[in-house]
Steps between C-alpha positions, in 0.01 A plus 500: 500500500400855413668829416568743783632856512672696778630174636708430808740207470598354837825304497534253787776274624388163362735298278496538122660304216456696179478878537448541126158332523400739777646800318248446218220576747636847577419837349722804492234707677471261797569629852733255674503420869764263636400320819825436688677208322298583189796725420675190362216450253512868406867463418438186292222678311721807452237733645555786742256487793307818566445392859672257736291366789719296735588387848835384355471139618526360146750745355783682674458874530844559354407302189166674477669839479651409163215286366238764577703813435263792456195313630281626780545276806233407754659318792287240675545356849620139504221407742168585335162350418525509120746368246730727301291427190175599669662815638613592148149445367345710777730791420421477128126493571532814713676666207209428271606188311220257417677275249770262619739233378672292768828328411742297711212371712519124439746214479659518841341443838144374464377719787635806319323394179169463682554831678554668163177349366334655805647832384304450177184469709594814693532686171170357374321614815651847461368548148820424312568287193796274568691216342772280645745349251809286472668326207226235473188651653263794494245530781206730567242499778157621394162571654167377354439623149581422138855473364650437157843335492672493158667176400875493553708244314651235723305600812249296695206663676413416860217631715520449876292655779673712761402527866179301455284361222441674168142451383311534175818447297443486125788448260475511119764463229704239689547129444317429825212746536305569816145614553378639829760292686620530858876485542610399847831535680507123568476377139715658223251453217618805305867409456675478160229582249579583136396774260299389197385845385679834464386584851317349793204661671480465877219609725404424858263629764660455840842469662849586380653322201866450420565508124830336408677493166781248540752318284756226567 
């Protein structure tokens, strides 16, 4: 889904099954932020967080002291308007990061998953490149433009609009191409397409598009 440098990896508290799959997405130069219970994912990935952002409702402070030894800690109030994940992202943006990978953001409560997709939109609107990933999925939100997505063995491609219709959608290099289509939030036309070329070409003119690479 694109190479990125100077990347912030946000580790959140969602469940995970196979840390090794997630570990392959990491780079040694990544800057790691654990959002509260994301410390458990950091431990499973064997990474040392550079920053812990927490209100300590998902992980006990006594446990955090050992799991995040040496990390900078930003304490959040329990009662606040944003999630721990969004707070972590806001801090990273203020520190100059514009490339993000979000892990531990799916698989548990559905409201938390949707809130974390909203964090992707927040990053998009603040000029950042961001990707959300788990063991089976990679997700980007993109604004109108042209995008090339290399084929990945075993993955399906899905295109879904976010927060309204996506218009002028053209898709080439897939089993089910599109030309100047409108994708609506009420009809999932773009789900589960297949690569037929080395890459697909996606363009659209209006809206926000979710680009999924997913496997069973």
